[in-house]
N, C-alpha and C positions, 0 to 999 in steps of 0.2 A: 357272423359278419356284423351284426348290430353292435357287438362289443368293440369291434375294430373301429367302427364309425364313431362311437362315443369317445374312444381314446384319441383319435385324430382330432375330433372337435374340441376336446379338452386341451390338447396341445396347442391348437391354433388360438383358442380363446385365451389361454395363458400367455402366449407370445404377444397377442394384441394388447392385453391388459398390462403386461410387463413393459412393453414398449411405450405405452401411453404414460405410465407412471414415471419412467425414466425421463421422457420429454418434459413432463410437468415439473419434476424436480430440477431439471437443468434450466428451465425457464425461470424458476424462482431464485436461482443462484445469482448473487449480485456480482457485477464485474469488479476486477481489481481496481485499485486507485493508486495514483502516483502523486507524491508530494514533491514539489519543486521549491527549493530554497535558494534564493539569491542573496548572498552574504557579502557585505563589504567589511572585512576584518581590519580592525585598527591595531590590535595587539595579537599577532599570530601565536606567539608562544603561550601566552595566558589563555587564549581562546582554545588551543589544543589541550592544554593541561587542565583548566578549570571547568570549561563548558562542555566540550565534546564527550568526555566519559559520562557525565550526568545525563546529557541528552540521549545518548545511545541506551543507557540503562533505563531511562524513562520510557522510551519508545519500544524497547524490547519486551518489557513486562506488560501484562494486561491482556495478552491474547489478541493483539491487534493484527497479527500477521506481518509484522515489520520485517523488511529486508532492505538493506542498503544497496542501491544500484550504482550510483556515482557519488563520490565524496571528494569534491575539491580538486579534481584532476585538471589537466590542461583543457582549455577551451579555445575555440576558433570562431570568430565572428563570421557569419555567412551573410546576414543582412543586419547591419547595425553593430554596435559595440556590445560584446558580451559582458555580463557581470564579472567581477573579479573572481568570485568563488561560487560554484554551483553545487548543490547537493540534490540528489534525486533518491527518494525512498519509496518503496512499494509497500502497500498494505492490502489486506484481504478485501476491502471494499471502501467506498467513500465514507461511510459512517464510522468505520474503524479508524480511518486516517484522521478524521476530525476529532474523534474521541481521544486518540493518542496525543494530539497536540493541545487538547483542552484538559488533559489530565493534570492533577495537582503536581505530580512529579515533574512533568515537562514544564509546567508554568514556573516552578522553582528553578529549573535549569535555564529557562529563558531569561529570568532575571539576571543571572550571572552572565549569560551570553551577551545580553544587551550592553554590558560594561565594555565588551571587547569588539563590538561590531554592530552594524545595522542589518536588519533582516527584512526580506520580502518573501513570504511563504504562502503557497497556494496549492490546492489539490485538484486533480482532474481524474475523472473516471477513465479507466482503460477499456480496451476491447475485451469482450468475452472470448475465451479460447476454448 
């Protein structure tokens, strides 16, 4: 019977320790981040041809966890006038989002993009899921 008690105790202890480790790891995980870009495009064709492919390539490489959520689709003003073009990108976390937009590859793309429009870009932490 003593051996049975030891096995039961070991199982309970393992479950408690395992559960604690899982909670600790989850608590350390950073929430995702979303980057919102408000863009006023002055030359739509050149913007799409010269800037967009470079920007996507720059944000996609580097392990930032980039994923496009909304890319210049229709907008509807609910309170106030919406920007002409909105882009929403998701990233692994806020640090990754800031690093992606500060990368040399994106900075080069941004130089080209600024020829064809004006940008307002900001990042926000999302909710942990």
